[in-house]
C-alpha positions as a Markdown table, in Angstrom:
| # | Residue | x | y | z |
|---|---|---|---|---|
| 1 | Met | -81.9 | 20.2 | 105.2 |
| 2 | Pro | -81.3 | 17.9 | 108.1 |
| 3 | Ala | -84.0 | 15.6 | 109.3 |
| 4 | Pro | -85.6 | 16.9 | 112.6 |
| 5 | Ala | -84.1 | 15.4 | 115.7 |
| 6 | Thr | -87.6 | 14.5 | 116.9 |
| 7 | Phe | -88.0 | 12.2 | 113.9 |
| 8 | Leu | -84.7 | 10.5 | 114.5 |
| 9 | Ser | -85.5 | 10.0 | 118.2 |
| 10 | Tyr | -88.9 | 8.6 | 117.3 |
| 11 | Ile | -87.3 | 5.9 | 115.2 |
| 12 | Asp | -85.0 | 4.9 | 118.0 |
| 13 | Asp | -87.7 | 5.0 | 120.7 |
| 14 | His | -90.2 | 2.9 | 118.7 |
| 15 | Ala | -87.7 | 0.3 | 117.3 |
| 16 | Glu | -89.4 | -2.6 | 119.1 |
| 17 | Gly | -92.8 | -1.8 | 117.7 |
| 18 | Phe | -91.3 | -1.5 | 114.2 |
| 19 | Ile | -89.7 | -5.0 | 114.6 |
| 20 | Gln | -93.1 | -6.4 | 115.7 |
| 21 | Arg | -94.7 | -5.0 | 112.6 |
| 22 | Leu | -92.0 | -6.7 | 110.5 |
| 23 | Ala | -92.8 | -9.9 | 112.3 |
| 24 | Glu | -96.4 | -9.6 | 111.2 |
| 25 | Ala | -95.3 | -9.1 | 107.6 |
| 26 | Val | -92.9 | -12.0 | 107.6 |
| 27 | Ala | -95.5 | -14.3 | 109.1 |
| 28 | Ile | -97.5 | -14.0 | 105.8 |
| 29 | Pro | -96.0 | -16.5 | 103.4 |
| 30 | Ser | -96.5 | -14.4 | 100.3 |
| 31 | Ile | -94.7 | -16.7 | 97.9 |
| 32 | Ser | -95.6 | -15.5 | 94.4 |
| 33 | Gly | -94.0 | -18.5 | 92.6 |
| 34 | Asn | -96.2 | -21.1 | 94.3 |
| 35 | Ala | -99.9 | -21.4 | 93.2 |
| 36 | Ala | -100.7 | -22.9 | 96.7 |
| 37 | His | -99.7 | -19.6 | 98.3 |
| 38 | Arg | -101.5 | -17.2 | 95.9 |
| 39 | Gln | -104.1 | -16.3 | 98.5 |
| 40 | Asp | -101.3 | -15.5 | 100.9 |
| 41 | Val | -99.9 | -13.0 | 98.4 |
| 42 | Phe | -103.3 | -11.4 | 98.2 |
| 43 | Arg | -103.4 | -11.4 | 102.0 |
| 44 | Met | -100.1 | -9.6 | 102.2 |
| 45 | Gly | -101.2 | -7.0 | 99.7 |
| 46 | Ala | -104.3 | -6.3 | 101.7 |
| 47 | Trp | -102.3 | -6.1 | 104.9 |
| 48 | Leu | -99.9 | -3.6 | 103.3 |
| 49 | Gln | -102.7 | -1.5 | 101.9 |
| 50 | Gly | -104.4 | -1.4 | 105.4 |
| 51 | Gln | -101.2 | -0.2 | 107.0 |
| 52 | Leu | -100.8 | 2.6 | 104.4 |
| 53 | Asn | -104.4 | 3.6 | 105.0 |
| 54 | Ile | -103.9 | 3.8 | 108.8 |
| 55 | Leu | -100.9 | 6.1 | 108.2 |
| 56 | Gly | -102.9 | 8.5 | 106.1 |
| 57 | Val | -102.0 | 7.4 | 102.6 |
| 58 | Gln | -104.7 | 7.4 | 99.9 |
| 59 | Thr | -104.5 | 3.9 | 98.2 |
| 60 | Lys | -105.8 | 2.0 | 95.3 |
| 61 | Ser | -105.6 | -1.8 | 94.6 |
| 62 | Val | -105.1 | -2.3 | 90.9 |
| 63 | Asp | -106.2 | -5.6 | 89.3 |
| 64 | Leu | -103.5 | -6.9 | 87.0 |
| 65 | Gly | -105.6 | -9.7 | 85.4 |
| 66 | Arg | -104.8 | -13.4 | 85.3 |
| 67 | His | -102.1 | -15.8 | 84.3 |
| 68 | Val | -101.2 | -19.5 | 84.2 |
| 69 | Met | -98.9 | -21.1 | 86.9 |
| 70 | Asp | -98.4 | -24.7 | 87.8 |
| 71 | Gly | -101.1 | -25.6 | 85.2 |
| 72 | Gln | -103.7 | -23.4 | 86.9 |
| 73 | Glu | -105.2 | -20.1 | 85.8 |
| 74 | Leu | -104.7 | -17.7 | 88.7 |
| 75 | Pro | -105.5 | -14.1 | 89.4 |
| 76 | Leu | -102.4 | -11.9 | 89.6 |
| 77 | Pro | -101.8 | -10.2 | 92.9 |
| 78 | Pro | -102.7 | -6.5 | 92.7 |
| 79 | Ala | -100.4 | -3.5 | 92.5 |
| 80 | Ile | -100.9 | -1.2 | 95.5 |
| 81 | Phe | -100.8 | 2.4 | 94.6 |
| 82 | Gly | -100.5 | 5.1 | 97.2 |
| 83 | Arg | -100.3 | 8.9 | 97.4 |
| 84 | Ile | -99.9 | 11.4 | 100.2 |
| 85 | Gly | -99.3 | 15.1 | 99.7 |
| 86 | Asp | -100.1 | 17.4 | 96.7 |
| 87 | Asp | -98.2 | 20.5 | 97.4 |
| 88 | Pro | -97.0 | 22.0 | 94.1 |
| 89 | Lys | -94.1 | 23.7 | 95.9 |
| 90 | Lys | -92.7 | 20.3 | 96.9 |
| 91 | Lys | -90.9 | 17.7 | 94.9 |
| 92 | Thr | -92.8 | 14.4 | 94.4 |
| 93 | Val | -90.9 | 11.1 | 95.1 |
| 94 | Leu | -92.2 | 7.8 | 93.8 |
| 95 | Ile | -91.4 | 4.8 | 96.1 |
| 96 | Tyr | -91.3 | 1.2 | 94.7 |
| 97 | Gly | -91.1 | -2.1 | 96.5 |
| 98 | His | -92.5 | -5.6 | 96.4 |
| 99 | Tyr | -94.4 | -7.6 | 99.0 |
| 100 | Asp | -93.9 | -11.1 | 97.6 |
| 101 | Val | -91.1 | -13.4 | 98.6 |
| 102 | Gln | -89.0 | -16.4 | 97.4 |
| 103 | Pro | -90.1 | -19.9 | 98.5 |
| 104 | Ala | -88.8 | -21.2 | 101.8 |
| 105 | Glu | -89.1 | -24.4 | 103.9 |
| 106 | Lys | -87.3 | -25.3 | 107.1 |
| 107 | Ser | -86.2 | -28.5 | 105.3 |
| 108 | Asp | -84.2 | -26.3 | 102.8 |
| 109 | Gly | -81.6 | -25.9 | 105.5 |
| 110 | Trp | -83.1 | -23.1 | 107.6 |
| 111 | Asp | -82.0 | -23.0 | 111.3 |
| 112 | Thr | -85.4 | -21.4 | 112.2 |
| 113 | Glu | -88.9 | -21.4 | 110.8 |
| 114 | Pro | -88.7 | -19.2 | 107.7 |
| 115 | Phe | -92.0 | -17.4 | 108.2 |
| 116 | Lys | -91.5 | -16.6 | 111.9 |
| 117 | Leu | -89.3 | -13.6 | 112.5 |
| 118 | Val | -86.6 | -14.6 | 114.9 |
| 119 | Val | -84.7 | -11.8 | 116.7 |
| 120 | Asp | -81.2 | -13.0 | 117.6 |
| 121 | Ser | -80.3 | -10.9 | 120.6 |
| 122 | Thr | -76.6 | -11.7 | 120.3 |
| 123 | Ser | -76.0 | -10.8 | 116.7 |
| 124 | Gly | -78.9 | -8.4 | 116.3 |
| 125 | Arg | -80.1 | -10.3 | 113.2 |
| 126 | Leu | -83.8 | -10.3 | 112.3 |
| 127 | Ile | -84.1 | -13.7 | 110.6 |
| 128 | Gly | -87.0 | -14.6 | 108.3 |
| 129 | Arg | -88.0 | -14.9 | 104.7 |
| 130 | Gly | -88.7 | -11.4 | 103.3 |
| 131 | Ser | -86.9 | -9.6 | 106.2 |
| 132 | Thr | -84.5 | -7.9 | 103.8 |
| 133 | Asp | -86.1 | -8.8 | 100.4 |
| 134 | Asp | -88.3 | -6.7 | 100.4 |
| 135 | Lys | -90.5 | -6.4 | 103.4 |
| 136 | Gly | -88.0 | -4.8 | 105.7 |
| 137 | Pro | -87.3 | -1.9 | 103.3 |
| 138 | Ile | -91.1 | -1.4 | 102.6 |
| 139 | Leu | -91.7 | -1.2 | 106.3 |
| 140 | Gly | -88.9 | 1.3 | 106.6 |
| 141 | Trp | -91.1 | 3.6 | 104.6 |
| 142 | Leu | -94.0 | 2.8 | 106.9 |
| 143 | Asn | -91.8 | 3.7 | 109.8 |
| 144 | Val | -91.1 | 7.1 | 108.3 |
| 145 | Leu | -94.8 | 7.7 | 107.7 |
| 146 | Glu | -95.7 | 6.7 | 111.3 |
| 147 | Ala | -93.1 | 9.0 | 112.8 |
| 148 | His | -94.4 | 12.0 | 110.9 |
| 149 | Lys | -98.0 | 11.2 | 111.6 |
| 150 | Ser | -97.5 | 10.6 | 115.3 |
| 151 | Leu | -95.3 | 13.7 | 115.7 |
| 152 | Gly | -97.5 | 15.9 | 113.7 |
| 153 | Leu | -94.7 | 16.7 | 111.3 |
| 154 | Glu | -95.3 | 17.7 | 107.7 |
| 155 | Leu | -93.6 | 15.5 | 105.1 |
| 156 | Pro | -90.9 | 17.4 | 103.2 |
| 157 | Val | -92.0 | 16.0 | 99.9 |
| 158 | Asn | -95.1 | 14.6 | 98.2 |
| 159 | Leu | -95.0 | 10.8 | 98.1 |
| 160 | Arg | -96.3 | 8.2 | 95.6 |
| 161 | Phe | -96.1 | 4.5 | 96.2 |
| 162 | Cys | -96.1 | 1.5 | 93.8 |
| 163 | Phe | -95.9 | -1.9 | 95.5 |
| 164 | Glu | -96.3 | -5.2 | 93.6 |
| 165 | Gly | -96.7 | -8.8 | 94.5 |
| 166 | Met | -95.0 | -10.6 | 91.6 |
| 167 | Glu | -91.5 | -9.3 | 91.5 |
| 168 | Glu | -90.0 | -12.7 | 92.4 |
| 169 | Ser | -92.0 | -14.2 | 89.5 |
| 170 | Gly | -91.3 | -11.8 | 86.6 |
| 171 | Ser | -93.5 | -8.8 | 87.6 |
| 172 | Glu | -96.2 | -9.9 | 85.2 |
| 173 | Gly | -98.5 | -7.1 | 84.2 |
| 174 | Leu | -96.5 | -4.3 | 85.9 |
| 175 | Asp | -94.6 | -2.9 | 83.0 |
| 176 | Glu | -97.9 | -2.3 | 81.1 |
| 177 | Leu | -99.5 | -0.8 | 84.1 |
| 178 | Ile | -96.7 | 1.7 | 84.7 |
| 179 | Ala | -96.7 | 2.7 | 81.0 |
| 180 | Ser | -100.5 | 3.2 | 81.0 |
| 181 | Glu | -100.4 | 5.3 | 84.2 |
| 182 | Ala | -97.5 | 7.4 | 82.9 |
| 183 | Ala | -99.4 | 8.0 | 79.7 |
| 184 | Lys | -102.2 | 9.6 | 81.7 |
| 185 | Gly | -99.8 | 12.4 | 82.7 |
| 186 | Lys | -101.0 | 14.6 | 85.6 |
| 187 | Asp | -104.2 | 12.6 | 85.7 |
| 188 | Gly | -102.4 | 9.4 | 86.5 |
| 189 | Trp | -101.1 | 8.2 | 89.9 |
| 190 | Phe | -97.6 | 9.0 | 88.8 |
| 191 | Gly | -98.5 | 12.5 | 87.6 |
| 192 | Gly | -95.9 | 15.1 | 88.7 |
| 193 | Val | -93.3 | 12.6 | 89.9 |
| 194 | Asp | -89.8 | 14.1 | 90.0 |
| 195 | Cys | -87.7 | 11.1 | 90.8 |
| 196 | Val | -88.0 | 7.4 | 91.9 |
| 197 | Cys | -86.4 | 5.7 | 94.9 |
| 198 | Ile | -86.1 | 1.9 | 95.2 |
| 199 | Ser | -84.8 | 0.0 | 98.2 |
| 200 | Asp | -84.5 | -3.6 | 96.8 |
| 201 | Asn | -80.8 | -4.2 | 96.8 |
| 202 | Tyr | -77.9 | -4.4 | 99.2 |
| 203 | Trp | -74.6 | -2.9 | 100.3 |
| 204 | Leu | -71.6 | -4.3 | 98.5 |
| 205 | Asn | -70.2 | -5.6 | 101.9 |
| 206 | Thr | -71.2 | -5.6 | 105.6 |
| 207 | Arg | -69.5 | -2.3 | 106.4 |
| 208 | Thr | -70.2 | 0.5 | 103.9 |
| 209 | Pro | -73.5 | 2.0 | 102.8 |
| 210 | Cys | -73.8 | 2.5 | 99.1 |
| 211 | Leu | -75.9 | 4.0 | 96.3 |
| 212 | Thr | -76.5 | 1.9 | 93.3 |
| 213 | Tyr | -76.7 | 3.5 | 89.9 |
| 214 | Gly | -76.6 | 0.6 | 87.5 |
| 215 | Leu | -78.1 | -2.9 | 87.1 |
| 216 | Arg | -77.2 | -5.6 | 84.6 |
| 217 | Gly | -79.9 | -7.0 | 82.3 |
| 218 | Leu | -80.6 | -10.6 | 81.5 |
| 219 | Ala | -81.0 | -13.0 | 78.6 |
| 220 | Tyr | -82.0 | -16.5 | 79.7 |
| 221 | Phe | -81.7 | -19.4 | 77.3 |
| 222 | Lys | -82.7 | -23.1 | 77.2 |
| 223 | Val | -81.0 | -25.4 | 74.7 |
| 224 | Thr | -82.5 | -28.8 | 74.1 |
| 225 | Val | -80.9 | -31.7 | 72.3 |
| 226 | Ser | -83.1 | -34.7 | 71.5 |
| 227 | Gly | -82.7 | -37.9 | 69.5 |
| 228 | Pro | -84.0 | -41.4 | 70.4 |
| 229 | Ala | -87.7 | -41.9 | 71.0 |
| 230 | Arg | -87.1 | -43.0 | 74.6 |
| 231 | Asp | -84.3 | -43.4 | 77.1 |
| 232 | Leu | -81.8 | -46.1 | 76.0 |
| 233 | His | -79.6 | -48.6 | 77.8 |
| 234 | Ser | -76.0 | -47.6 | 77.4 |
| 235 | Gly | -74.9 | -51.3 | 77.2 |
| 236 | Ala | -77.1 | -51.9 | 74.2 |
| 237 | Phe | -76.7 | -48.6 | 72.5 |
| 238 | Gly | -73.5 | -47.0 | 73.7 |
| 239 | Arg | -71.2 | -46.0 | 70.7 |
| 240 | Ser | -73.9 | -47.1 | 68.3 |
| 241 | Val | -76.1 | -44.0 | 68.4 |
| 242 | His | -75.6 | -40.2 | 68.7 |
| 243 | Glu | -76.2 | -39.4 | 72.4 |
| 244 | Pro | -78.0 | -36.1 | 73.2 |
| 245 | Met | -76.2 | -35.7 | 76.5 |
| 246 | Thr | -72.8 | -35.8 | 74.8 |
| 247 | Asp | -73.9 | -33.2 | 72.3 |
| 248 | Leu | -75.3 | -30.9 | 74.9 |
| 249 | Ala | -72.2 | -31.2 | 77.1 |
| 250 | Leu | -70.0 | -30.2 | 74.2 |
| 251 | Leu | -72.3 | -27.3 | 73.3 |
| 252 | Met | -72.4 | -26.0 | 76.9 |
| 253 | Ser | -68.6 | -26.2 | 77.1 |
| 254 | Lys | -68.3 | -23.8 | 74.1 |
| 255 | Leu | -70.2 | -20.9 | 75.8 |
| 256 | Val | -67.8 | -19.6 | 78.5 |
| 257 | Ala | -64.2 | -20.0 | 79.4 |
| 258 | Pro | -62.9 | -20.8 | 83.0 |
| 259 | Asp | -61.8 | -17.1 | 83.3 |
| 260 | Gly | -65.3 | -15.9 | 82.6 |
| 261 | Thr | -64.6 | -14.8 | 78.9 |
| 262 | Ile | -67.8 | -15.2 | 76.9 |
| 263 | Leu | -67.0 | -17.4 | 73.9 |
| 264 | Val | -70.1 | -16.4 | 71.8 |
| 265 | Pro | -68.6 | -14.1 | 69.1 |
| 266 | Gly | -69.7 | -10.5 | 69.4 |
| 267 | Val | -71.1 | -10.5 | 72.9 |
| 268 | Asp | -68.0 | -9.3 | 74.9 |
| 269 | Glu | -67.0 | -7.1 | 71.9 |
| 270 | Met | -70.2 | -5.0 | 72.3 |
| 271 | Val | -68.9 | -3.5 | 75.5 |
| 272 | Ala | -66.1 | -0.9 | 75.5 |
| 273 | Thr | -63.1 | -1.4 | 77.8 |
| 274 | Ala | -63.2 | 0.7 | 80.9 |
| 275 | Ser | -61.2 | 3.9 | 80.9 |
| 276 | Ala | -58.6 | 4.6 | 83.5 |
| 277 | Glu | -61.0 | 7.2 | 85.1 |
| 278 | Glu | -63.8 | 4.6 | 85.3 |
| 279 | Arg | -61.5 | 1.9 | 86.6 |
| 280 | Ala | -60.5 | 4.2 | 89.4 |
| 281 | Ile | -64.2 | 4.2 | 90.6 |
| 282 | Tyr | -63.9 | 0.4 | 91.2 |
| 283 | Glu | -60.4 | 0.7 | 92.8 |
| 284 | Ala | -61.8 | 3.2 | 95.3 |
| 285 | Leu | -64.7 | 1.0 | 96.5 |
| 286 | Asp | -64.5 | -0.4 | 100.0 |
| 287 | Tyr | -64.2 | -4.0 | 98.9 |
| 288 | Asp | -61.6 | -6.7 | 99.1 |
| 289 | Ile | -61.0 | -10.1 | 97.4 |
| 290 | Lys | -61.6 | -11.6 | 100.9 |
| 291 | Asp | -65.2 | -10.2 | 100.7 |
| 292 | Val | -65.8 | -12.1 | 97.5 |
| 293 | Glu | -64.3 | -15.3 | 99.0 |
| 294 | Glu | -66.3 | -14.9 | 102.3 |
| 295 | Ser | -69.5 | -14.5 | 100.4 |
| 296 | Ala | -68.7 | -17.5 | 98.1 |
| 297 | Gly | -67.5 | -19.6 | 101.1 |
| 298 | Ala | -64.3 | -20.6 | 99.4 |
| 299 | Pro | -61.1 | -18.9 | 98.0 |
| 300 | Ile | -62.3 | -19.1 | 94.3 |
| 301 | Ala | -62.1 | -15.4 | 93.2 |
| 302 | Ile | -61.4 | -15.3 | 89.4 |
| 303 | Ser | -58.6 | -12.8 | 90.0 |
| 304 | Ser | -56.5 | -11.3 | 92.8 |
| 305 | Asp | -57.1 | -7.8 | 91.4 |
| 306 | Lys | -60.1 | -6.1 | 93.1 |
| 307 | Ala | -61.1 | -3.8 | 90.3 |
| 308 | Thr | -61.0 | -6.8 | 87.8 |
| 309 | Val | -63.4 | -8.8 | 90.0 |
| 310 | Leu | -65.7 | -5.9 | 90.7 |
| 311 | Met | -65.9 | -4.9 | 87.0 |
| 312 | Gly | -66.7 | -8.6 | 86.2 |
| 313 | Arg | -69.6 | -8.4 | 88.6 |
| 314 | Met | -70.9 | -5.0 | 87.7 |
| 315 | Arg | -69.6 | -3.5 | 84.5 |
| 316 | Tyr | -69.0 | -6.4 | 82.1 |
| 317 | Pro | -71.4 | -9.1 | 80.9 |
| 318 | Ser | -71.2 | -12.6 | 82.3 |
| 319 | Leu | -72.4 | -16.0 | 81.1 |
| 320 | Ser | -73.3 | -18.6 | 83.7 |
| 321 | Leu | -74.3 | -22.3 | 83.2 |
| 322 | His | -77.3 | -23.2 | 85.5 |
| 323 | Gly | -78.2 | -26.8 | 85.0 |
| 324 | Ile | -79.3 | -29.7 | 82.8 |
| 325 | Glu | -82.8 | -31.1 | 82.7 |
| 326 | Gly | -83.6 | -34.7 | 81.7 |
| 327 | Ala | -80.3 | -36.2 | 82.8 |
| 328 | Phe | -80.0 | -38.9 | 85.5 |
| 329 | Tyr | -79.6 | -37.5 | 89.1 |
| 330 | Gly | -79.5 | -39.3 | 92.4 |
| 331 | Ala | -78.0 | -42.2 | 94.2 |
| 332 | Gly | -77.0 | -45.4 | 92.4 |
| 333 | Ala | -75.4 | -46.0 | 89.1 |
| 334 | Lys | -78.2 | -45.8 | 86.5 |
| 335 | Thr | -76.7 | -46.5 | 83.0 |
| 336 | Val | -79.3 | -44.7 | 80.9 |
| 337 | Ile | -78.8 | -42.7 | 77.7 |
| 338 | Pro | -81.3 | -39.8 | 78.1 |
| 339 | Ala | -83.6 | -39.3 | 75.0 |
| 340 | Ser | -83.7 | -35.6 | 75.5 |
| 341 | Val | -81.7 | -33.2 | 77.6 |
| 342 | Ser | -82.0 | -29.4 | 78.1 |
| 343 | Gly | -79.3 | -27.0 | 79.3 |
| 344 | Lys | -80.0 | -23.7 | 80.8 |
| 345 | Phe | -77.7 | -20.7 | 80.9 |
| 346 | Ser | -78.0 | -16.9 | 81.2 |
| 347 | Ile | -76.1 | -13.9 | 80.1 |
| 348 | Arg | -76.1 | -10.8 | 82.4 |
| 349 | Leu | -76.1 | -7.8 | 80.1 |
| 350 | Val | -74.7 | -4.3 | 80.3 |
| 351 | Pro | -75.2 | -1.2 | 78.1 |
| 352 | Pro | -75.3 | -1.1 | 75.1 |
| 353 | Gln | -76.4 | -4.8 | 75.1 |
| 354 | Thr | -80.1 | -5.8 | 75.1 |
| 355 | Pro | -81.7 | -9.2 | 74.8 |
| 356 | Asp | -82.7 | -8.4 | 71.2 |
| 357 | Lys | -79.1 | -7.7 | 70.3 |
| 358 | Val | -77.6 | -10.7 | 72.0 |
| 359 | Glu | -80.2 | -13.4 | 71.1 |
| 360 | Pro | -79.3 | -13.7 | 67.4 |
| 361 | Leu | -75.6 | -14.0 | 68.2 |
| 362 | Val | -76.3 | -16.9 | 70.6 |
| 363 | Ile | -78.6 | -18.7 | 68.3 |
| 364 | Glu | -76.3 | -18.4 | 65.3 |
| 365 | Tyr | -73.3 | -19.5 | 67.3 |
| 366 | Leu | -75.0 | -22.6 | 68.9 |
| 367 | Lys | -76.3 | -23.7 | 65.5 |
| 368 | Ala | -72.8 | -23.4 | 64.0 |
| 369 | Glu | -71.2 | -25.3 | 66.8 |
| 370 | Phe | -73.9 | -28.0 | 66.7 |
| 371 | Ala | -73.3 | -28.4 | 63.0 |
| 372 | Lys | -69.6 | -29.1 | 63.6 |
| 373 | Leu | -70.6 | -32.2 | 65.7 |
| 374 | Asn | -72.1 | -33.9 | 62.6 |
| 375 | Ser | -74.8 | -35.3 | 64.9 |
| 376 | Lys | -78.2 | -36.7 | 63.8 |
| 377 | Asn | -79.8 | -35.4 | 67.0 |
| 378 | Lys | -82.1 | -32.4 | 66.9 |
| 379 | Leu | -81.3 | -28.9 | 68.4 |
| 380 | Lys | -83.8 | -26.5 | 69.8 |
| 381 | Ile | -82.9 | -23.1 | 71.3 |
| 382 | Glu | -85.3 | -20.9 | 73.3 |
| 383 | Asn | -85.0 | -17.5 | 74.9 |
| 384 | Leu | -87.1 | -17.9 | 78.0 |
| 385 | His | -87.0 | -14.4 | 79.3 |
| 386 | Gly | -84.9 | -11.3 | 79.5 |
| 387 | Gly | -84.5 | -7.7 | 80.6 |
| 388 | Lys | -82.6 | -4.6 | 79.6 |
| 389 | Pro | -79.7 | -3.2 | 81.7 |
| 390 | Trp | -80.0 | 0.1 | 83.3 |
| 391 | Val | -77.5 | 2.9 | 84.3 |
| 392 | Ala | -78.4 | 6.2 | 85.9 |
| 393 | Asp | -76.6 | 9.5 | 86.3 |
| 394 | His | -75.1 | 9.4 | 89.8 |
| 395 | Arg | -74.4 | 13.1 | 89.7 |
| 396 | His | -78.1 | 13.9 | 89.5 |
| 397 | Trp | -79.7 | 15.9 | 92.5 |
| 398 | Asn | -81.6 | 12.7 | 93.5 |
| 399 | Tyr | -78.3 | 10.9 | 94.1 |
| 400 | Glu | -76.7 | 14.0 | 95.7 |
| 401 | Ala | -79.6 | 14.1 | 98.2 |
| 402 | Ala | -79.0 | 10.4 | 99.0 |
| 403 | Lys | -75.3 | 11.0 | 99.5 |
| 404 | Arg | -76.0 | 13.8 | 102.0 |
| 405 | Ala | -78.5 | 11.6 | 103.8 |
| 406 | Thr | -76.1 | 8.7 | 104.0 |
| 407 | Glu | -73.4 | 11.0 | 105.4 |
| 408 | Ala | -75.8 | 12.4 | 108.0 |
| 409 | Val | -77.0 | 9.0 | 109.2 |
| 410 | Tyr | -73.9 | 6.8 | 108.8 |
| 411 | Lys | -71.2 | 9.5 | 109.2 |
| 412 | Arg | -69.4 | 8.4 | 106.0 |
| 413 | Ser | -69.8 | 8.8 | 102.3 |
| 414 | Pro | -71.5 | 6.0 | 100.4 |
| 415 | Asp | -69.8 | 3.8 | 97.8 |
| 416 | Leu | -71.2 | 4.2 | 94.3 |
| 417 | Thr | -72.0 | 0.8 | 92.9 |
| 418 | Arg | -73.5 | -1.0 | 90.0 |
| 419 | Glu | -75.2 | -4.3 | 90.8 |
| 420 | Gly | -74.7 | -7.6 | 89.0 |
| 421 | Gly | -78.3 | -8.6 | 89.3 |
| 422 | Ser | -81.4 | -7.4 | 87.5 |
| 423 | Ile | -84.5 | -5.4 | 88.6 |
| 424 | Pro | -86.3 | -4.8 | 85.3 |
| 425 | Val | -88.9 | -2.4 | 86.7 |
| 426 | Thr | -86.1 | 0.1 | 87.3 |
| 427 | Leu | -85.6 | 0.7 | 83.6 |
| 428 | Thr | -89.4 | 0.7 | 83.1 |
| 429 | Phe | -89.8 | 3.6 | 85.5 |
| 430 | Ala | -86.8 | 5.5 | 84.0 |
| 431 | Glu | -88.1 | 5.2 | 80.5 |
| 432 | Ser | -91.8 | 5.6 | 81.2 |
| 433 | Leu | -91.6 | 8.6 | 83.5 |
| 434 | Asn | -88.4 | 10.1 | 82.1 |
| 435 | Val | -87.0 | 10.7 | 85.6 |
| 436 | Asn | -83.9 | 9.7 | 87.6 |
| 437 | Val | -84.1 | 6.4 | 89.5 |
| 438 | Leu | -82.1 | 5.8 | 92.7 |
| 439 | Leu | -81.4 | 2.5 | 94.3 |
| 440 | Leu | -81.0 | 3.2 | 98.0 |
| 441 | Pro | -80.3 | -0.1 | 99.8 |
| 442 | Met | -81.2 | -0.9 | 103.4 |
| 443 | Gly | -79.6 | -4.3 | 103.9 |
| 444 | Arg | -76.1 | -5.7 | 103.9 |
| 445 | Gly | -74.2 | -7.8 | 101.4 |
| 446 | Asp | -74.5 | -10.9 | 103.6 |
| 447 | Asp | -78.3 | -10.8 | 104.1 |
| 448 | Gly | -78.9 | -13.9 | 101.9 |
| 449 | Ala | -82.0 | -12.5 | 100.2 |
| 450 | His | -82.8 | -15.7 | 98.2 |
| 451 | Ser | -81.0 | -18.1 | 100.4 |
| 452 | Thr | -81.6 | -20.0 | 103.7 |
| 453 | Asn | -81.6 | -18.0 | 106.9 |
| 454 | Glu | -82.4 | -14.7 | 105.2 |
| 455 | Lys | -81.9 | -11.8 | 107.6 |
| 456 | Leu | -81.8 | -8.1 | 108.1 |
| 457 | Asp | -79.6 | -6.6 | 110.8 |
| 458 | Arg | -81.5 | -4.7 | 113.4 |
| 459 | Ser | -79.2 | -1.7 | 113.0 |
| 460 | Asn | -79.8 | -1.7 | 109.3 |
| 461 | Phe | -83.5 | -1.7 | 109.8 |
| 462 | Ile | -83.5 | 1.1 | 112.3 |
| 463 | Glu | -80.7 | 3.2 | 110.9 |
| 464 | Gly | -82.1 | 2.4 | 107.4 |
| 465 | Ser | -85.4 | 3.9 | 108.4 |
| 466 | Lys | -83.7 | 7.0 | 109.5 |
| 467 | Leu | -81.8 | 7.1 | 106.2 |
| 468 | Leu | -85.1 | 6.9 | 104.1 |
| 469 | Gly | -86.6 | 9.7 | 106.1 |
| 470 | Thr | -83.5 | 11.8 | 105.9 |
| 471 | Tyr | -83.2 | 11.3 | 102.2 |
| 472 | Leu | -86.7 | 12.8 | 101.8 |
| 473 | Tyr | -85.6 | 15.9 | 103.7 |
| 474 | Glu | -82.5 | 16.2 | 101.5 |
| 475 | Val | -84.7 | 15.9 | 98.4 |
| 476 | Gly | -87.1 | 18.5 | 99.9 |
| 477 | Ala | -84.1 | 20.9 | 100.4 |
| 478 | Asp | -83.7 | 21.0 | 96.6 |
| 479 | Ala | -87.3 | 22.1 | 95.9 |
């Protein structure tokens, strides 16, 4: 069922107003990972709830309790539930998004003020923190609601909303809330939900819309080696004591090879090799090694074979070293032997891997490698946090509806992708509600969601709003 022409025209005709609303949202620095901005996150949640109410959505602000951050006990930002439509003849779609953002300061390297939306008339870019992650996509749904309300059009489906304010800081409290609401059945806010749609990811490149049916999970580790009671002078103690930094550097070097092979026994082996049929999916994607190198800013792709690189990003696990704490940094030539140093690394997981399956392998391996050093220092291994991977059936009617919608709006078939990153709530919805979950991205691969000069292209915001609405009509056609 095509979206009405009046709906599509409304989106075009009111683009400037939609951009102004996005500017209002970007102006609220809802940084969930900074205690000093906690009230701003609450302010953003209240603003969003108010917008939903204006557009006819019944809402509820759900208290998620308290937690400790930066040494302070703070209230968690609320989850915002919404519902509109209860027609038993229509399908019910649950929409998820998050209204918190990553930290940003102009001194980080931004060309503009991060929390003032800048419209670049030359490039069409809407530049500001949260523009693409995830305020733009959330407001895309508001655009759809506004168009239907203003035109007097009946929505083709029943809608449920779940917006949170802690996604960038671990989604504390949300998994439990989703499970408890799901357990209420038809009496809960998610009662009768037929499918879930999430717009919190991006096209693979800058050209081709996509549908995402898989996400990698995560296991994040901290390895600490400690020895002396305090930092030591290398002139007085070099080659006379076991040095923690030396031990840690050797351990970190044993985790991953330059070609990306994970050296922890049993981790890579958990994942079956791709069949020829599956490999063909990656070979068919509209992507090139130049896309990787342009995104990285240097010609450093791990292979010249497109499918190998894409499967390394999406289908296979990866291990990345992130940093060392406790070591000397900065200008000068400080000759200290650190008393204790900690290395951090993560493993991106794919089915059938889970954090629980991978953790014992990592711990056993690191202990064995440390024992080979014959060091008198002490080793401590911590699993800081993790999440399971997720893969959906991309042949499901939910995805078929999104494919038809993409073809209608963008006049081309979408790529089918799996993402290298993690959105743990995706699996929570899939398991708690036992329904198909679709990732329907709005932004492009170069949006820089967690980086400086984050942007959302004007065309993606406006055409993406049309896509979200058209998707609902295609879902409604399957009722």
